C-alpha angles and dihedrals in degrees: 000000000000124000094264092050089050092050091046090051090055091049092049095045101046108119129168090225090061098043124101121249089246093055093050092046092049092048092051092051091049089049092051093047092049093049088053092052091049094047093050093046092048090072094065112107098242092048092049090052091047090052091051092050092046090053092048092051092051108023094166096050121132100210122101123241098215115236093017136084088236139099136201138172120292095261097053094037089056092050093047099044095045092049090052091047095061098036095092097037092239100118119117126248145187124249092201093062148294097077104237107358099173097060087049095054111026101061094051095040092050093047094051093041089055092052090050097041087232121182122256094247092053090048094049095048090048090055091049092049095047091047090051095053096043093048093047095048088047092049091052091054128085097202121209113262096258097041111110117218092223109102095357097106095013095099090059093045094052095039092053092048094048091046088055091048089056092048096239117175119251095258090056092045088056088054091049091051090054093047092050094047090058088054094055111136118235106230129175134207093235099091091050093049092048093043098245107155094212081090088071090065093062099091092040092053092048091047091051090052091047089060090047090053090065090048091050090051091053090048091056103254115159128227142199115272091238109017097163090060089049097048101035096031096053111020119017101030144042090225141004119197112192093190090062090057092065101032106129091000110170095021099091132352113245092230087074091057100054132117131233119218114241095174121059097233145069111314091237085072093054101080091055092045091050090051092047092048091051092048093053091047091053098037111023113212136160126244088243089063094060117104098170143348123209117196122191109196145158113304092259088062089080087069090055097060101108111135097192109043114186101212141032091255091049090051090055089057095049119092093195092052094046092048092045093049090049091051098043100037100027091227141087101190127116092284091060092067102042117136098253090060092062087080096042104130093210093054094043091051092047093048089059089059092058116096122193127209132168137232111202091209094058116101130161091227092060121096095178100063136044118275094200141005120203127195119187120193114202132196110281092037099278112151125201123191135187137169129207128212118179108359124246112269094039117120086245090054103025132186123214117279087242089065092056090048090050089051090052092051091049091052102038105034093077100051097034103028126252096267093046091049091056090049088055090054090055093045093050091048089057098034094119089061097051115113090205125027088216087077085071100036091053087067094055094083126072118263111266114233 
């Protein structure tokens, strides 16, 4: 059985009744965290307008536009919800590969499950299966330096999940994976680094195409026998290693090995921010005491060295801005990156004191080597240093479940209302017992007064 057949067999055979308690618990927490990221991002002006347009284009759609009292069809709901989910850089990810699998599988799976009236157990196992395939294909890929992970494996994630929702046999799921791989968008890092929000559409576009891949399969379209090797082995990546996609397959589900974002910015900022937070906890000092900050990071960090970002998204992809905001404001949540702060003289001055260097051995996937080293020079010549390994929130360096729930409430209580947000927590906790996933999705809009 080749690697694609093995992956397809896992997708086909994933059943809640056979899953461990730890896998189900992890999947529910990932679902809750992702809903929170979508709800919070839905309030941004461009996302609110996109939701309105999606509803107008498909006024009789059955799929929820999270954060709005609106619906659309599954394709446009996937586009809209996924775009909102990455807008604030609070969506989870996976250190082992695939970038951010949840935002590439949950919006499309939820939208199609709503149209079908699928049960909660079927929905949850579809999410777990789609996450597994997307993360594993991503982990087997050595993407080219300017290829952004968002959207790249999202077509496969969504297609696999939707194929499971529809109960397709393994041989057809393999075909769907190949169709969806040939539909993988080619996305670069440049928009994110320059703060262009077209980048936020990446996962929505890939999710939309993942749904279409199942439709194309049903319509009789044919596919390559090994499309991932074609797309990732020749165009989007420097290397694709199929054997890596199935290494350890069946031992643990990847959704148990994810990370939750505790800073509202690109994860490549997180190691430095963790180190800085730890330093201030051990050796309290004021921002006014800081003369210079030297950050040694992963090689890509050199591309994130802008000291005067021009947009919120650009600020989230700037190590100097993130470090400066953390020092000046004492926070790294969503509020630390809001547009008015881009012109804050204190942050701008501090950002200019942050120097970035690289260590070629540093890589966010590694757990056996530092991911950042921070050196802070204070007035009077005192120097403080700290290194970070695996960041907080990763499965290898976890935080209490209560912290993830608190993050959800902070993100979702505004758009949905505090009481509604707590109702969502209860519904997600019991999602595998819901007869109709619409009992959950009905809670993802604010209460009408």
